[in-house]
N, C-alpha and C positions, 0 to 999 in steps of 0.2 A: 198313305196314298194322295195322289195329288191329279186333279183333272184341269185342264185349260178348254174353255168354252169361247167361240168368237162371239162378238156383237154382230147382227144381223140387220139387213135392210130390206123390208118387205114390200109388195104391191109393185115397186118400180115405176108407178104411173098406172098402166091399165091392167096389172095382173093381179087384180085384187082377190087376196087368200090364196094364190098359187104361184106367183114369182117371189124369189128371194134372193138375197146375196150375202154372203159371208165377208166380213170386213175384219182387217188386223187389228183388233182391239178386243183383248182376252180377260175375261172374268178367270179368275184362279181360286180354286178351293183345295185346302189340304183337309183331310177327313182320317181320322183314327177313332176306332171303337173306345167307349169309356163307360163308366158305369152310370151315367144319367147323359141325356141329351142337353148338348150346348151348342151354341152359334155366336161366334165373334166376327163381327162386319166391320170392315174398313174400306172406306172408298166412297164413291159418287151417293149423294143423297144421306139419307138415314134409315135404317130397317133395326127394330129393336132386337137386342140380343136374347132372343126366344127361339124355343123349337119350332114355332109355328110360322114358318116362312116357306118360300117355294123350293128350296133345294131339299129342306126336310120332306116336303110332300112328295116331290119327285123321288127322292129315296125311299118313301114308304110305300109309293104305290108300285115301285118295282118288286119288292119283295110281296106285296099283295097280289100280284099277277099270277104269282106261283103258290098263293094261299100261305104265305109264310109271315110270320110275324118280322117286321124289321128289328134289328138290334139297335140299341141306343149308340150314339155316336157323337163326336164333337166335330164342328165344321169351322175352318178358319178361312176366312173369306176375304179376298182383295178384289175389288171391284171398279173398275175404270169407267164402266158403261153407263152413261147416264141413265136415271130412272124416268120412266114415263116420257121419254122424248121420241121415241119411234125407232130405237135401235135394238131392240130384241132383249132388253135386259130379263124380262120374266121368262122368255124362253130359255135363254142361255142358263138360268137358275134350275128350272126344271131339267134339262139336260144334264146339267152338273149334278144334280142328284140322283138322277136314273143311273148315269154312267158309273158314278161311286158305286151304287148297289150292284151294278153288273160286274164289277170287280171281285166282290164279296160273293156274288153268286156264280162265280166261276165262267163268266160270261155266257150264262144261259140265254140272254137276251141279245148280245152282240150289237152291232151299231144299227141293223134294221129293226132289231126289237126295241132299241132306245127311241128311234124316231117313232115307231107306231105307238109306244106308249105315251110319248110326250105330246103327239099330235093329238091324241084323243084326248089327253087333259086340257091342251090348249083348244080343242075345238075348230082348229084350222092348222094346216101344215105349213104356211109361206115361211116362217121364221125358224121352226125347228128343223126343217130340212136343211137349210144351209148351216145351221148350227151343228148338226150332225155330220154332214157330208162335206160342207166346205163349198167354195165357189158360188156359181151361178144354179140356181136350182128350179127346175119347174116340178110342181107337186099337184097331185089330185086326190081327191077321196072316190074310191071305188063304190060300186053298187054293194058290194058286201059290207061296207063300213070300213074297211082298211084303207090306208094311205099308200100312195107310189109316189116315189120321188126319183128325179134323175138330175145329176149334177154335171156341169161342164165348167171348163176352166175359162176365167176371163181373160180377154187378150191382157198382158202385161204393160203395154203402153197405153192403156186407158187409165186417165187419172181420175180419181175418186175423192170428190170433196163435199163436206157436210158442213152446213150452217146450222149451230144447234142453239137455238133461243133459251134464255133463262127462265122458262116456265114449264110446268108440265101440262101435258095434256093425256088424261087417262084413256085407254082404249074404249072402255065403256061409254065415256063421253063422246068420243069421235065417231063411234058405231050409232050412238042415239040419234044423229043428225041424218042419217042417210034414210031414204026412204025403203018402203017395203016392197016396191016393185018398179020396173024400168020399162021403158019403150022399147020396141025391137030396135029402132035405129041406133040407141045408145048401146045395147047389147052388142050388134053386130060392129059399132065403132071400135069397142074394146076387145073384142074376140080377134079382130084383124090386127090389131096393134100388139096384143099379146103374143100372137103367133111371128109376128115381125120381130119382136124382141129376141126370142131365141135363134131365129136367123141372124141377126146381127152380131150375135155374141159367137156361133158357130162358124159363121164366114168372116168375122173379124171385119165388120162393114159398120163402123161406128156413125156413119153419116144416116144410116137408117134409125137411129134412135131419136130423132128429131121427131120422127113421125111416131115411132114405136113406143115412145114414153106419154104420150098423150092419153088422158083419161077422161070418161064421162060419167062414171059409176060412184066416185066417192070423192076425188079432190074438190069440184065445185062445190060440193054441200059442206065439206070441212072448212072450205076458204074462210068462212065467217069465224072460225074457232082459232085462226092462225092469222093475225093482222100481216098485211103487206105480202101475202104468199104470191098472190096471181101476178101482182106488179114485179115483183122480183124474177118471177119465172121467164115473163117476157123480155126482161133485161138482160138476164143470163144468157138466153138464146141469141139476143142481138150482140154480145159480147163473145159468141162464138162456141157455147156450151153445145154438146151433142145432145145431152138430155137433161132434163130437170125433173124431179119427182117429190113429191111427200114421201118420207121414208117411214114407212109403217104408217101408223095413226097420226103422225106428226108429234110435234111442231117441227121436228128436223127437216131440211131440205136438202135432199141429195142432188149432187151434179156429177155428169161424168162429161169431160171435156178433154182436148189435146194438151200437150205442154205448152205451146204457144198461147192458149187461151188462158192459163192456168192463173196467171196475175190478176187478169181483169176479173175473172170468175170470184176468186178470193176477195177482191175489194169488194164486190155487189154483195156477197154473202156475210161479210163483216156488218155492213149496214143492215142486212136482214136479221143477222142473231143479235144486233145492237151491243152496248157496251159491256154489258154482264154476261154476255153469251159467248161462245166459241167458235171457230171454224179450225176443222181440221181434215187433214189429208190422210187416207189409210190405204193401205195396200190391201188386195184381195185376199180374205181369210181362207184358212183351212179348216176342216170339221174338228170336233173335240179330241184331244188326245188325252191319255190316262198314265200314270207313271205310278209304281210302287217305290216308295222312300225307304221302306225298312222291309224287314222279312214280313212275309203275308201273315196276317191273323189268322187263328184257327178259323175253320169254317163253321158259321153261326147256326 
């Protein structure tokens, strides 16, 4: 079996824990039932070759959701998504494991079930929403505790750039600097801009993003963990960027611009990423895809 799951960029400025975007950089996992659990990893960063990893956890949790013991399995992983950089590597791993389990469970979960399961494991739906459904997603936790997500296609002519510095910023550390409460003015500031983001996408009005991507709830507090963030954002807007935003918890900086302003934005992002970092242009991503490579195994 094989599953491909996209990298994702969450928050997009004001949409803290609710807005997300799938991008065309894909985690690829091949899976086969085996006498014991194995994990073979190649790609960005380093993960020990043991079954104590997020792909195995997503796999086991999917079986546990039906009160069943997960079978032993071997995962062969190719991962181009930088780790702990704000591009959804952990969410992609959870979704990959749950999606493989769903194949063996004869799609008892389906995409909606995979989304619910992994959003609950993550504790927020902003990355797993686009990882499951693709495109630009708006997600929310309902009063019942379940999650809701709606996906929209991003206009194809919007250029997506990401400046990725060569240092990790764990989500836990990035969350630890946030205040426990906010003033009413800041909440209203973000609420209005989150709503404007959705309108910009649906109406293909990229000029709205200059205001829609502004944030008062997390980026100002995380800026001290990301050297040069705010200065770079201001200069990118001067160079014609429609939007600049900390991707997820950072330190990756996302930019949406036109083809005409792309060269100038790339030049500034290279300064931000540093000599050992990277700048990449990505297409909008699709949701996860599964494939059976050989005859299906017997039902576990």
